[in-house]
Gaussian input, Z-matrix of N, CA and C with variables (Angstrom, degrees):
# hf/3-21g

backbone

0 1
 N
 C     1     B1
 C     2     B2     1     A1
 N     3     B3     2     A2     1     D1
 C     4     B4     3     A3     2     D2
 C     5     B5     4     A4     3     D3
 N     6     B6     5     A5     4     D4
 C     7     B7     6     A6     5     D5
 C     8     B8     7     A7     6     D6
 N     9     B9     8     A8     7     D7
 C    10    B10     9     A9     8     D8
 C    11    B11    10    A10     9     D9
 N    12    B12    11    A11    10    D10
 C    13    B13    12    A12    11    D11
 C    14    B14    13    A13    12    D12
 N    15    B15    14    A14    13    D13
 C    16    B16    15    A15    14    D14
 C    17    B17    16    A16    15    D15
 N    18    B18    17    A17    16    D16
 C    19    B19    18    A18    17    D17
 C    20    B20    19    A19    18    D18
 N    21    B21    20    A20    19    D19
 C    22    B22    21    A21    20    D20
 C    23    B23    22    A22    21    D21
 N    24    B24    23    A23    22    D22
 C    25    B25    24    A24    23    D23
 C    26    B26    25    A25    24    D24
 N    27    B27    26    A26    25    D25
 C    28    B28    27    A27    26    D26
 C    29    B29    28    A28    27    D27
 N    30    B30    29    A29    28    D28
 C    31    B31    30    A30    29    D29
 C    32    B32    31    A31    30    D30
 N    33    B33    32    A32    31    D31
 C    34    B34    33    A33    32    D32
 C    35    B35    34    A34    33    D33
 N    36    B36    35    A35    34    D34
 C    37    B37    36    A36    35    D35
 C    38    B38    37    A37    36    D36
 N    39    B39    38    A38    37    D37
 C    40    B40    39    A39    38    D38
 C    41    B41    40    A40    39    D39
 N    42    B42    41    A41    40    D40
 C    43    B43    42    A42    41    D41
 C    44    B44    43    A43    42    D42
 N    45    B45    44    A44    43    D43
 C    46    B46    45    A45    44    D44
 C    47    B47    46    A46    45    D45
 N    48    B48    47    A47    46    D46
 C    49    B49    48    A48    47    D47
 C    50    B50    49    A49    48    D48
 N    51    B51    50    A50    49    D49
 C    52    B52    51    A51    50    D50
 C    53    B53    52    A52    51    D51
 N    54    B54    53    A53    52    D52
 C    55    B55    54    A54    53    D53
 C    56    B56    55    A55    54    D54
 N    57    B57    56    A56    55    D55
 C    58    B58    57    A57    56    D56
 C    59    B59    58    A58    57    D57
 N    60    B60    59    A59    58    D58
 C    61    B61    60    A60    59    D59
 C    62    B62    61    A61    60    D60
 N    63    B63    62    A62    61    D61
 C    64    B64    63    A63    62    D62
 C    65    B65    64    A64    63    D63
 N    66    B66    65    A65    64    D64
 C    67    B67    66    A66    65    D65
 C    68    B68    67    A67    66    D66
 N    69    B69    68    A68    67    D67
 C    70    B70    69    A69    68    D68
 C    71    B71    70    A70    69    D69
 N    72    B72    71    A71    70    D70
 C    73    B73    72    A72    71    D71
 C    74    B74    73    A73    72    D72
 N    75    B75    74    A74    73    D73
 C    76    B76    75    A75    74    D74
 C    77    B77    76    A76    75    D75
 N    78    B78    77    A77    76    D76
 C    79    B79    78    A78    77    D77
 C    80    B80    79    A79    78    D78
 N    81    B81    80    A80    79    D79
 C    82    B82    81    A81    80    D80
 C    83    B83    82    A82    81    D81
 N    84    B84    83    A83    82    D82
 C    85    B85    84    A84    83    D83
 C    86    B86    85    A85    84    D84
 N    87    B87    86    A86    85    D85
 C    88    B88    87    A87    86    D86
 C    89    B89    88    A88    87    D87
 N    90    B90    89    A89    88    D88
 C    91    B91    90    A90    89    D89
 C    92    B92    91    A91    90    D90
 N    93    B93    92    A92    91    D91
 C    94    B94    93    A93    92    D92
 C    95    B95    94    A94    93    D93
 N    96    B96    95    A95    94    D94
 C    97    B97    96    A96    95    D95
 C    98    B98    97    A97    96    D96
 N    99    B99    98    A98    97    D97
 C   100   B100    99    A99    98    D98
 C   101   B101   100   A100    99    D99
 N   102   B102   101   A101   100   D100
 C   103   B103   102   A102   101   D101
 C   104   B104   103   A103   102   D102
 N   105   B105   104   A104   103   D103
 C   106   B106   105   A105   104   D104
 C   107   B107   106   A106   105   D105
 N   108   B108   107   A107   106   D106
 C   109   B109   108   A108   107   D107
 C   110   B110   109   A109   108   D108
 N   111   B111   110   A110   109   D109
 C   112   B112   111   A111   110   D110
 C   113   B113   112   A112   111   D111
 N   114   B114   113   A113   112   D112
 C   115   B115   114   A114   113   D113
 C   116   B116   115   A115   114   D114
 N   117   B117   116   A116   115   D115
 C   118   B118   117   A117   116   D116
 C   119   B119   118   A118   117   D117
 N   120   B120   119   A119   118   D118
 C   121   B121   120   A120   119   D119
 C   122   B122   121   A121   120   D120
 N   123   B123   122   A122   121   D121
 C   124   B124   123   A123   122   D122
 C   125   B125   124   A124   123   D123
 N   126   B126   125   A125   124   D124
 C   127   B127   126   A126   125   D125
 C   128   B128   127   A127   126   D126
 N   129   B129   128   A128   127   D127
 C   130   B130   129   A129   128   D128
 C   131   B131   130   A130   129   D129
 N   132   B132   131   A131   130   D130
 C   133   B133   132   A132   131   D131
 C   134   B134   133   A133   132   D132
 N   135   B135   134   A134   133   D133
 C   136   B136   135   A135   134   D134
 C   137   B137   136   A136   135   D135
 N   138   B138   137   A137   136   D136
 C   139   B139   138   A138   137   D137
 C   140   B140   139   A139   138   D138
 N   141   B141   140   A140   139   D139
 C   142   B142   141   A141   140   D140
 C   143   B143   142   A142   141   D141
 N   144   B144   143   A143   142   D142
 C   145   B145   144   A144   143   D143
 C   146   B146   145   A145   144   D144
 N   147   B147   146   A146   145   D145
 C   148   B148   147   A147   146   D146
 C   149   B149   148   A148   147   D147
 N   150   B150   149   A149   148   D148
 C   151   B151   150   A150   149   D149
 C   152   B152   151   A151   150   D150
 N   153   B153   152   A152   151   D151
 C   154   B154   153   A153   152   D152
 C   155   B155   154   A154   153   D153
 N   156   B156   155   A155   154   D154
 C   157   B157   156   A156   155   D155
 C   158   B158   157   A157   156   D156
 N   159   B159   158   A158   157   D157
 C   160   B160   159   A159   158   D158
 C   161   B161   160   A160   159   D159
 N   162   B162   161   A161   160   D160
 C   163   B163   162   A162   161   D161
 C   164   B164   163   A163   162   D162
 N   165   B165   164   A164   163   D163
 C   166   B166   165   A165   164   D164
 C   167   B167   166   A166   165   D165
 N   168   B168   167   A167   166   D166
 C   169   B169   168   A168   167   D167
 C   170   B170   169   A169   168   D168
 N   171   B171   170   A170   169   D169
 C   172   B172   171   A171   170   D170
 C   173   B173   172   A172   171   D171
 N   174   B174   173   A173   172   D172
 C   175   B175   174   A174   173   D173
 C   176   B176   175   A175   174   D174
 N   177   B177   176   A176   175   D175
 C   178   B178   177   A177   176   D176
 C   179   B179   178   A178   177   D177
 N   180   B180   179   A179   178   D178
 C   181   B181   180   A180   179   D179
 C   182   B182   181   A181   180   D180
 N   183   B183   182   A182   181   D181
 C   184   B184   183   A183   182   D182
 C   185   B185   184   A184   183   D183
 N   186   B186   185   A185   184   D184
 C   187   B187   186   A186   185   D185
 C   188   B188   187   A187   186   D186
 N   189   B189   188   A188   187   D187
 C   190   B190   189   A189   188   D188
 C   191   B191   190   A190   189   D189
 N   192   B192   191   A191   190   D190
 C   193   B193   192   A192   191   D191
 C   194   B194   193   A193   192   D192
 N   195   B195   194   A194   193   D193
 C   196   B196   195   A195   194   D194
 C   197   B197   196   A196   195   D195
 N   198   B198   197   A197   196   D196
 C   199   B199   198   A198   197   D197
 C   200   B200   199   A199   198   D198
 N   201   B201   200   A200   199   D199
 C   202   B202   201   A201   200   D200
 C   203   B203   202   A202   201   D201
 N   204   B204   203   A203   202   D202
 C   205   B205   204   A204   203   D203
 C   206   B206   205   A205   204   D204
 N   207   B207   206   A206   205   D205
 C   208   B208   207   A207   206   D206
 C   209   B209   208   A208   207   D207
 N   210   B210   209   A209   208   D208
 C   211   B211   210   A210   209   D209
 C   212   B212   211   A211   210   D210
 N   213   B213   212   A212   211   D211
 C   214   B214   213   A213   212   D212
 C   215   B215   214   A214   213   D213
 N   216   B216   215   A215   214   D214
 C   217   B217   216   A216   215   D215
 C   218   B218   217   A217   216   D216
 N   219   B219   218   A218   217   D217
 C   220   B220   219   A219   218   D218
 C   221   B221   220   A220   219   D219
 N   222   B222   221   A221   220   D220
 C   223   B223   222   A222   221   D221
 C   224   B224   223   A223   222   D222
 N   225   B225   224   A224   223   D223
 C   226   B226   225   A225   224   D224
 C   227   B227   226   A226   225   D225
 N   228   B228   227   A227   226   D226
 C   229   B229   228   A228   227   D227
 C   230   B230   229   A229   228   D228
 N   231   B231   230   A230   229   D229
 C   232   B232   231   A231   230   D230
 C   233   B233   232   A232   231   D231
 N   234   B234   233   A233   232   D232
 C   235   B235   234   A234   233   D233
 C   236   B236   235   A235   234   D234
 N   237   B237   236   A236   235   D235
 C   238   B238   237   A237   236   D236
 C   239   B239   238   A238   237   D237
 N   240   B240   239   A239   238   D238
 C   241   B241   240   A240   239   D239
 C   242   B242   241   A241   240   D240
 N   243   B243   242   A242   241   D241
 C   244   B244   243   A243   242   D242
 C   245   B245   244   A244   243   D243
 N   246   B246   245   A245   244   D244
 C   247   B247   246   A246   245   D245
 C   248   B248   247   A247   246   D246
 N   249   B249   248   A248   247   D247
 C   250   B250   249   A249   248   D248
 C   251   B251   250   A250   249   D249
 N   252   B252   251   A251   250   D250
 C   253   B253   252   A252   251   D251
 C   254   B254   253   A253   252   D252
 N   255   B255   254   A254   253   D253
 C   256   B256   255   A255   254   D254
 C   257   B257   256   A256   255   D255
 N   258   B258   257   A257   256   D256
 C   259   B259   258   A258   257   D257
 C   260   B260   259   A259   258   D258
 N   261   B261   260   A260   259   D259
 C   262   B262   261   A261   260   D260
 C   263   B263   262   A262   261   D261
 N   264   B264   263   A263   262   D262
 C   265   B265   264   A264   263   D263
 C   266   B266   265   A265   264   D264
 N   267   B267   266   A266   265   D265
 C   268   B268   267   A267   266   D266
 C   269   B269   268   A268   267   D267
 N   270   B270   269   A269   268   D268
 C   271   B271   270   A270   269   D269
 C   272   B272   271   A271   270   D270
 N   273   B273   272   A272   271   D271
 C   274   B274   273   A273   272   D272
 C   275   B275   274   A274   273   D273
 N   276   B276   275   A275   274   D274
 C   277   B277   276   A276   275   D275
 C   278   B278   277   A277   276   D276
 N   279   B279   278   A278   277   D277
 C   280   B280   279   A279   278   D278
 C   281   B281   280   A280   279   D279
 N   282   B282   281   A281   280   D280
 C   283   B283   282   A282   281   D281
 C   284   B284   283   A283   282   D282
 N   285   B285   284   A284   283   D283
 C   286   B286   285   A285   284   D284
 C   287   B287   286   A286   285   D285
 N   288   B288   287   A287   286   D286
 C   289   B289   288   A288   287   D287
 C   290   B290   289   A289   288   D288
 N   291   B291   290   A290   289   D289
 C   292   B292   291   A291   290   D290
 C   293   B293   292   A292   291   D291
 N   294   B294   293   A293   292   D292
 C   295   B295   294   A294   293   D293
 C   296   B296   295   A295   294   D294
 N   297   B297   296   A296   295   D295
 C   298   B298   297   A297   296   D296
 C   299   B299   298   A298   297   D297
 N   300   B300   299   A299   298   D298
 C   301   B301   300   A300   299   D299
 C   302   B302   301   A301   300   D300
 N   303   B303   302   A302   301   D301
 C   304   B304   303   A303   302   D302
 C   305   B305   304   A304   303   D303
 N   306   B306   305   A305   304   D304
 C   307   B307   306   A306   305   D305
 C   308   B308   307   A307   306   D306
 N   309   B309   308   A308   307   D307
 C   310   B310   309   A309   308   D308
 C   311   B311   310   A310   309   D309
 N   312   B312   311   A311   310   D310
 C   313   B313   312   A312   311   D311
 C   314   B314   313   A313   312   D312
 N   315   B315   314   A314   313   D313
 C   316   B316   315   A315   314   D314
 C   317   B317   316   A316   315   D315
 N   318   B318   317   A317   316   D316
 C   319   B319   318   A318   317   D317
 C   320   B320   319   A319   318   D318

   B1=1.4466
   B2=1.5337
   B3=1.3388
   B4=1.4624
   B5=1.5302
   B6=1.3366
   B7=1.4649
   B8=1.5217
   B9=1.3079
   B10=1.4614
   B11=1.5270
   B12=1.3280
   B13=1.4657
   B14=1.5219
   B15=1.3327
   B16=1.4649
   B17=1.5215
   B18=1.3337
   B19=1.4676
   B20=1.5223
   B21=1.3335
   B22=1.4668
   B23=1.5187
   B24=1.3348
   B25=1.4623
   B26=1.5208
   B27=1.3192
   B28=1.4579
   B29=1.5216
   B30=1.3333
   B31=1.4618
   B32=1.5274
   B33=1.3350
   B34=1.4597
   B35=1.5273
   B36=1.3405
   B37=1.4486
   B38=1.5123
   B39=1.3239
   B40=1.4654
   B41=1.5230
   B42=1.3329
   B43=1.4662
   B44=1.5250
   B45=1.3229
   B46=1.4678
   B47=1.5258
   B48=1.3117
   B49=1.4530
   B50=1.5138
   B51=1.3383
   B52=1.4726
   B53=1.5280
   B54=1.3359
   B55=1.4537
   B56=1.5346
   B57=1.3331
   B58=1.4615
   B59=1.5267
   B60=1.3079
   B61=1.4628
   B62=1.5125
   B63=1.3201
   B64=1.4578
   B65=1.5212
   B66=1.3265
   B67=1.4604
   B68=1.5263
   B69=1.3261
   B70=1.4639
   B71=1.5214
   B72=1.3354
   B73=1.4558
   B74=1.5228
   B75=1.3065
   B76=1.4569
   B77=1.5209
   B78=1.3279
   B79=1.4553
   B80=1.5254
   B81=1.3111
   B82=1.4631
   B83=1.5175
   B84=1.3140
   B85=1.4562
   B86=1.5216
   B87=1.3021
   B88=1.4595
   B89=1.5137
   B90=1.3267
   B91=1.4623
   B92=1.5266
   B93=1.2998
   B94=1.4653
   B95=1.5100
   B96=1.2912
   B97=1.4587
   B98=1.5187
   B99=1.3009
   B100=1.4560
   B101=1.5247
   B102=1.2873
   B103=1.4563
   B104=1.5194
   B105=1.3097
   B106=1.4539
   B107=1.5168
   B108=1.3021
   B109=1.4649
   B110=1.5268
   B111=1.3101
   B112=1.4527
   B113=1.5209
   B114=1.3222
   B115=1.4661
   B116=1.5201
   B117=1.3145
   B118=1.4595
   B119=1.5249
   B120=1.3275
   B121=1.4577
   B122=1.5263
   B123=1.3270
   B124=1.4632
   B125=1.5165
   B126=1.3140
   B127=1.4640
   B128=1.5253
   B129=1.3218
   B130=1.4711
   B131=1.5159
   B132=1.3017
   B133=1.4517
   B134=1.5128
   B135=1.3171
   B136=1.4588
   B137=1.5173
   B138=1.3112
   B139=1.4513
   B140=1.5225
   B141=1.3476
   B142=1.4611
   B143=1.5288
   B144=1.3532
   B145=1.4634
   B146=1.5257
   B147=1.3350
   B148=1.4587
   B149=1.5234
   B150=1.3168
   B151=1.4524
   B152=1.5052
   B153=1.3043
   B154=1.4558
   B155=1.5217
   B156=1.3141
   B157=1.4583
   B158=1.5210
   B159=1.3151
   B160=1.4614
   B161=1.5220
   B162=1.3225
   B163=1.4621
   B164=1.5193
   B165=1.3214
   B166=1.4587
   B167=1.5142
   B168=1.3085
   B169=1.4555
   B170=1.5153
   B171=1.3280
   B172=1.4595
   B173=1.5194
   B174=1.3196
   B175=1.4518
   B176=1.5124
   B177=1.3172
   B178=1.4567
   B179=1.5214
   B180=1.3261
   B181=1.4662
   B182=1.5276
   B183=1.3311
   B184=1.4678
   B185=1.5295
   B186=1.3274
   B187=1.4611
   B188=1.5224
   B189=1.3389
   B190=1.4599
   B191=1.5302
   B192=1.3172
   B193=1.4586
   B194=1.5159
   B195=1.3399
   B196=1.4606
   B197=1.5256
   B198=1.3174
   B199=1.4686
   B200=1.5216
   B201=1.3365
   B202=1.4679
   B203=1.5201
   B204=1.3276
   B205=1.4666
   B206=1.5238
   B207=1.3271
   B208=1.4669
   B209=1.5275
   B210=1.3332
   B211=1.4676
   B212=1.5243
   B213=1.3372
   B214=1.4633
   B215=1.5215
   B216=1.3248
   B217=1.4654
   B218=1.5278
   B219=1.3328
   B220=1.4655
   B221=1.5248
   B222=1.3147
   B223=1.4712
   B224=1.5325
   B225=1.3331
   B226=1.4587
   B227=1.5282
   B228=1.3258
   B229=1.4722
   B230=1.5267
   B231=1.3405
   B232=1.4651
   B233=1.5200
   B234=1.3353
   B235=1.4631
   B236=1.5281
   B237=1.3328
   B238=1.4626
   B239=1.5231
   B240=1.3344
   B241=1.4671
   B242=1.5326
   B243=1.3280
   B244=1.4733
   B245=1.5282
   B246=1.3281
   B247=1.4641
   B248=1.5195
   B249=1.3319
   B250=1.4625
   B251=1.5205
   B252=1.3301
   B253=1.4620
   B254=1.5268
   B255=1.3245
   B256=1.4670
   B257=1.5242
   B258=1.3146
   B259=1.4653
   B260=1.5213
   B261=1.3263
   B262=1.4654
   B263=1.5215
   B264=1.3296
   B265=1.4597
   B266=1.5165
   B267=1.3106
   B268=1.4636
   B269=1.5211
   B270=1.3170
   B271=1.4505
   B272=1.5099
   B273=1.3380
   B274=1.4583
   B275=1.5243
   B276=1.3068
   B277=1.4551
   B278=1.5229
   B279=1.3407
   B280=1.4636
   B281=1.5255
   B282=1.3118
   B283=1.4613
   B284=1.5231
   B285=1.3239
   B286=1.4616
   B287=1.5235
   B288=1.3036
   B289=1.4502
   B290=1.5189
   B291=1.3199
   B292=1.4658
   B293=1.5250
   B294=1.3133
   B295=1.4595
   B296=1.5177
   B297=1.3194
   B298=1.4580
   B299=1.5236
   B300=1.3020
   B301=1.4508
   B302=1.5352
   B303=1.3332
   B304=1.4647
   B305=1.5326
   B306=1.3094
   B307=1.4450
   B308=1.5233
   B309=1.3121
   B310=1.4591
   B311=1.5289
   B312=1.3100
   B313=1.4555
   B314=1.5239
   B315=1.3483
   B316=1.4552
   B317=1.5185
   B318=1.3359
   B319=1.4446
   B320=1.4676
   A1=112.93
   A2=119.32
   A3=117.43
   A4=113.31
   A5=116.95
   A6=120.16
   A7=110.55
   A8=117.10
   A9=121.25
   A10=110.17
   A11=117.10
   A12=120.03
   A13=110.55
   A14=117.04
   A15=118.42
   A16=111.45
   A17=117.70
   A18=119.85
   A19=111.21
   A20=115.99
   A21=119.49
   A22=110.39
   A23=116.96
   A24=119.90
   A25=111.20
   A26=116.55
   A27=121.00
   A28=110.97
   A29=116.86
   A30=119.37
   A31=111.79
   A32=117.19
   A33=121.13
   A34=111.35
   A35=116.60
   A36=119.54
   A37=116.49
   A38=118.02
   A39=119.29
   A40=109.08
   A41=118.12
   A42=120.41
   A43=112.09
   A44=115.72
   A45=120.84
   A46=108.11
   A47=116.01
   A48=120.55
   A49=113.18
   A50=117.50
   A51=121.78
   A52=110.18
   A53=117.06
   A54=121.83
   A55=110.94
   A56=116.90
   A57=119.53
   A58=110.58
   A59=116.60
   A60=122.99
   A61=108.05
   A62=115.74
   A63=122.45
   A64=108.69
   A65=115.52
   A66=121.61
   A67=107.88
   A68=116.08
   A69=117.68
   A70=111.06
   A71=113.68
   A72=121.84
   A73=108.03
   A74=116.28
   A75=121.20
   A76=109.07
   A77=116.35
   A78=122.61
   A79=108.90
   A80=116.85
   A81=121.12
   A82=107.71
   A83=116.84
   A84=122.07
   A85=108.83
   A86=117.19
   A87=120.67
   A88=111.38
   A89=116.73
   A90=121.97
   A91=112.72
   A92=117.21
   A93=120.01
   A94=111.21
   A95=114.27
   A96=118.73
   A97=109.20
   A98=114.67
   A99=121.38
   A100=108.24
   A101=114.60
   A102=120.75
   A103=107.12
   A104=115.86
   A105=120.68
   A106=109.12
   A107=116.18
   A108=121.58
   A109=108.38
   A110=115.24
   A111=120.66
   A112=106.46
   A113=116.08
   A114=121.74
   A115=108.01
   A116=115.77
   A117=121.15
   A118=108.20
   A119=115.51
   A120=121.37
   A121=105.86
   A122=117.92
   A123=119.58
   A124=111.71
   A125=116.02
   A126=120.01
   A127=108.90
   A128=115.42
   A129=118.64
   A130=111.29
   A131=117.08
   A132=120.29
   A133=113.90
   A134=118.28
   A135=119.86
   A136=114.42
   A137=117.85
   A138=122.29
   A139=109.60
   A140=118.78
   A141=119.81
   A142=113.88
   A143=117.77
   A144=119.95
   A145=111.12
   A146=115.86
   A147=120.72
   A148=107.77
   A149=115.59
   A150=121.46
   A151=115.71
   A152=118.41
   A153=120.99
   A154=111.43
   A155=115.81
   A156=122.66
   A157=109.76
   A158=115.74
   A159=122.54
   A160=106.07
   A161=116.31
   A162=121.40
   A163=109.79
   A164=115.21
   A165=121.00
   A166=108.28
   A167=115.82
   A168=120.90
   A169=108.70
   A170=115.81
   A171=121.71
   A172=109.09
   A173=114.73
   A174=120.50
   A175=109.71
   A176=116.60
   A177=119.95
   A178=111.05
   A179=116.68
   A180=122.87
   A181=107.73
   A182=117.40
   A183=118.98
   A184=113.39
   A185=117.97
   A186=119.96
   A187=111.27
   A188=117.26
   A189=120.49
   A190=110.89
   A191=116.87
   A192=120.12
   A193=112.27
   A194=117.06
   A195=121.06
   A196=110.87
   A197=117.00
   A198=120.75
   A199=111.06
   A200=116.51
   A201=119.69
   A202=111.07
   A203=116.60
   A204=120.38
   A205=110.87
   A206=117.73
   A207=121.49
   A208=110.31
   A209=116.57
   A210=119.64
   A211=110.70
   A212=117.89
   A213=120.66
   A214=110.93
   A215=117.45
   A216=120.60
   A217=109.90
   A218=117.35
   A219=120.02
   A220=111.55
   A221=116.87
   A222=120.59
   A223=109.95
   A224=116.59
   A225=119.79
   A226=110.92
   A227=116.73
   A228=120.27
   A229=111.12
   A230=116.70
   A231=120.38
   A232=111.13
   A233=116.78
   A234=119.94
   A235=112.10
   A236=117.30
   A237=120.93
   A238=114.03
   A239=117.62
   A240=121.31
   A241=110.97
   A242=118.46
   A243=118.90
   A244=113.86
   A245=118.53
   A246=120.58
   A247=111.56
   A248=116.53
   A249=120.64
   A250=111.05
   A251=115.39
   A252=119.75
   A253=111.13
   A254=117.21
   A255=120.42
   A256=110.58
   A257=117.63
   A258=121.00
   A259=111.00
   A260=117.05
   A261=120.61
   A262=111.60
   A263=117.34
   A264=119.81
   A265=112.34
   A266=117.47
   A267=120.01
   A268=111.58
   A269=118.06
   A270=120.96
   A271=114.65
   A272=116.95
   A273=121.00
   A274=112.11
   A275=116.99
   A276=120.70
   A277=110.99
   A278=118.27
   A279=120.75
   A280=111.49
   A281=115.46
   A282=120.32
   A283=113.01
   A284=117.55
   A285=121.62
   A286=108.96
   A287=115.39
   A288=120.79
   A289=108.83
   A290=118.05
   A291=118.82
   A292=110.82
   A293=116.27
   A294=120.91
   A295=109.48
   A296=115.24
   A297=121.45
   A298=108.23
   A299=117.09
   A300=120.98
   A301=112.01
   A302=117.06
   A303=118.26
   A304=113.47
   A305=118.54
   A306=120.41
   A307=114.06
   A308=118.48
   A309=122.18
   A310=107.86
   A311=115.70
   A312=119.70
   A313=110.43
   A314=117.53
   A315=118.97
   A316=112.90
   A317=117.48
   A318=120.91
   A319=107.82
   D1=-41.99
   D2=179.00
   D3=-58.39
   D4=-39.03
   D5=178.11
   D6=-66.78
   D7=-42.81
   D8=178.70
   D9=-62.05
   D10=-43.06
   D11=178.55
   D12=-58.51
   D13=-46.01
   D14=-178.77
   D15=-65.90
   D16=-38.65
   D17=178.38
   D18=-62.47
   D19=-40.63
   D20=178.31
   D21=-65.48
   D22=-48.74
   D23=-179.87
   D24=-60.39
   D25=-41.57
   D26=-179.74
   D27=-63.32
   D28=-42.82
   D29=-179.88
   D30=-71.81
   D31=-16.20
   D32=176.70
   D33=-92.36
   D34=5.28
   D35=173.65
   D36=107.84
   D37=2.70
   D38=176.73
   D39=-66.69
   D40=130.23
   D41=-178.72
   D42=-81.56
   D43=159.01
   D44=172.73
   D45=-56.29
   D46=144.59
   D47=-178.31
   D48=92.90
   D49=-7.98
   D50=178.21
   D51=-113.52
   D52=26.11
   D53=-178.38
   D54=-65.18
   D55=153.65
   D56=173.32
   D57=-61.25
   D58=145.61
   D59=177.21
   D60=-116.34
   D61=140.29
   D62=-179.41
   D63=-119.73
   D64=124.80
   D65=179.40
   D66=-116.39
   D67=135.16
   D68=-176.41
   D69=-126.71
   D70=154.03
   D71=171.81
   D72=-145.45
   D73=144.94
   D74=-176.93
   D75=-93.13
   D76=132.77
   D77=-178.89
   D78=-120.58
   D79=139.06
   D80=174.91
   D81=-92.05
   D82=120.86
   D83=179.34
   D84=-130.27
   D85=108.95
   D86=179.58
   D87=62.46
   D88=-130.77
   D89=-179.06
   D90=-78.98
   D91=-26.28
   D92=-176.66
   D93=-112.09
   D94=-173.64
   D95=177.43
   D96=-129.02
   D97=150.34
   D98=177.61
   D99=-119.54
   D100=155.15
   D101=175.77
   D102=-106.69
   D103=121.13
   D104=175.56
   D105=-87.15
   D106=134.52
   D107=-178.55
   D108=-123.30
   D109=134.28
   D110=170.11
   D111=-115.50
   D112=118.92
   D113=177.86
   D114=-100.87
   D115=126.85
   D116=179.95
   D117=-120.43
   D118=117.46
   D119=174.81
   D120=-106.60
   D121=113.30
   D122=-177.85
   D123=-69.40
   D124=168.94
   D125=175.53
   D126=-63.12
   D127=155.79
   D128=-179.27
   D129=-73.04
   D130=-21.33
   D131=179.47
   D132=94.87
   D133=-21.19
   D134=-176.18
   D135=-112.32
   D136=-38.77
   D137=-173.62
   D138=-114.31
   D139=121.90
   D140=-178.69
   D141=-64.83
   D142=-19.77
   D143=177.21
   D144=-67.59
   D145=-24.33
   D146=179.42
   D147=-93.98
   D148=72.37
   D149=-172.72
   D150=-79.53
   D151=0.15
   D152=-179.32
   D153=92.56
   D154=167.91
   D155=-177.72
   D156=-140.02
   D157=149.72
   D158=170.49
   D159=-136.39
   D160=120.07
   D161=178.79
   D162=-128.28
   D163=143.41
   D164=174.60
   D165=-114.75
   D166=141.18
   D167=176.89
   D168=-149.40
   D169=173.87
   D170=178.39
   D171=-134.55
   D172=152.12
   D173=177.01
   D174=-156.98
   D175=168.36
   D176=177.73
   D177=-77.30
   D178=-20.12
   D179=176.60
   D180=-135.08
   D181=155.74
   D182=-179.34
   D183=-56.45
   D184=-41.33
   D185=-177.79
   D186=-63.90
   D187=-36.59
   D188=179.27
   D189=-64.43
   D190=-44.79
   D191=177.70
   D192=-65.31
   D193=-40.92
   D194=178.46
   D195=-64.94
   D196=-37.35
   D197=178.92
   D198=-65.26
   D199=-41.38
   D200=177.67
   D201=-62.56
   D202=-42.87
   D203=179.87
   D204=-66.53
   D205=-42.67
   D206=179.25
   D207=-62.89
   D208=-40.24
   D209=178.20
   D210=-64.18
   D211=-37.98
   D212=178.21
   D213=-61.77
   D214=-40.19
   D215=177.60
   D216=-66.40
   D217=-44.98
   D218=178.66
   D219=-61.12
   D220=-40.16
   D221=178.66
   D222=-63.05
   D223=-41.99
   D224=177.85
   D225=-64.41
   D226=-40.12
   D227=176.29
   D228=-60.05
   D229=-41.64
   D230=-179.71
   D231=-62.71
   D232=-36.94
   D233=-178.90
   D234=-75.94
   D235=-39.91
   D236=-173.80
   D237=-87.84
   D238=-32.05
   D239=-174.12
   D240=-133.71
   D241=60.95
   D242=-174.48
   D243=-62.91
   D244=-40.10
   D245=-178.55
   D246=-67.78
   D247=-45.21
   D248=179.81
   D249=-63.14
   D250=-39.28
   D251=-179.84
   D252=-67.46
   D253=-38.59
   D254=178.33
   D255=-60.53
   D256=-41.36
   D257=178.49
   D258=-70.16
   D259=-35.53
   D260=-178.65
   D261=-67.79
   D262=-37.75
   D263=-178.05
   D264=-61.90
   D265=-29.06
   D266=179.34
   D267=-61.44
   D268=-32.27
   D269=-179.66
   D270=-92.11
   D271=-5.52
   D272=-175.62
   D273=-85.15
   D274=-40.17
   D275=-174.10
   D276=-99.43
   D277=143.55
   D278=179.30
   D279=-64.49
   D280=149.98
   D281=-178.97
   D282=-91.91
   D283=-10.01
   D284=179.89
   D285=-123.65
   D286=160.40
   D287=176.08
   D288=-83.95
   D289=127.27
   D290=178.70
   D291=-64.96
   D292=142.62
   D293=178.89
   D294=-127.22
   D295=153.77
   D296=174.99
   D297=-93.18
   D298=136.02
   D299=-178.26
   D300=-108.69
   D301=10.90
   D302=-174.04
   D303=-104.78
   D304=-7.07
   D305=178.09
   D306=79.61
   D307=0.72
   D308=178.32
   D309=-100.68
   D310=125.52
   D311=-179.20
   D312=-73.23
   D313=132.55
   D314=177.77
   D315=-75.52
   D316=-4.59
   D317=-179.61
   D318=-104.60

């Protein structure tokens, strides 16, 4: 999800250097531990409607918490900017199926 979020933001005009940042801290909860993640998406710099986002989430691993936070930002984008997001998705996913040219099966 974090990679997908950045690809979407980038295709919507976010410049290099304005990537989302993920900060983590480990918390002891009961028998196990959770990783707290704070995802910070800075402003785009050009449009005041894109004021940035800050989300907090928790997960058993840093990637799980970061994925939850990235999904929350994507969900908010879908609600606030549906037309822009629809156009951005066209540039996010490849238009062809990747193929192997070496004759060795990856399976």
